[in-house]
C-alpha positions in Angstrom: 24.9 14.0 -11.5 21.6 14.5 -9.5 19.6 14.4 -12.7 20.3 10.7 -13.2 18.8 9.9 -9.8 15.6 11.7 -10.3 13.7 8.9 -12.1 14.7 6.5 -9.4 13.5 8.9 -6.7 10.1 9.2 -8.4 10.0 5.4 -8.8 10.7 5.0 -5.1 7.9 7.5 -4.2 5.5 5.7 -6.5 6.5 2.3 -5.1 6.1 3.4 -1.5 2.6 4.8 -2.2 1.7 1.5 -3.9 3.0 -0.4 -0.9 1.0 1.7 1.6 -2.2 1.4 -0.5 -1.8 -2.4 -0.9 -1.2 -2.7 2.9 -4.3 -0.7 3.6 -6.4 -2.8 1.3 -5.0 -6.1 2.7 -5.9 -4.8 6.2 -9.4 -3.8 5.1 -10.0 -7.2 3.4 -8.9 -8.9 6.6 -10.9 -6.8 9.0 -14.2 -6.2 7.1 -15.1 -9.9 6.6 -14.4 -10.7 10.3 -16.5 -7.7 11.4 -19.4 -8.8 9.1 -19.2 -12.4 10.2 -21.9 -13.3 12.7 -20.5 -14.0 16.1 -20.8 -17.7 17.0 
């Protein structure tokens, strides 16, 4: 029954979007402070 898998498919799409966003944010939080840090 394909109808039973639909919620899991939507959840997987939502989870993958969340993972991509969190990955981008973690990269930004790692890159921006080092870029703003004065070079010793």
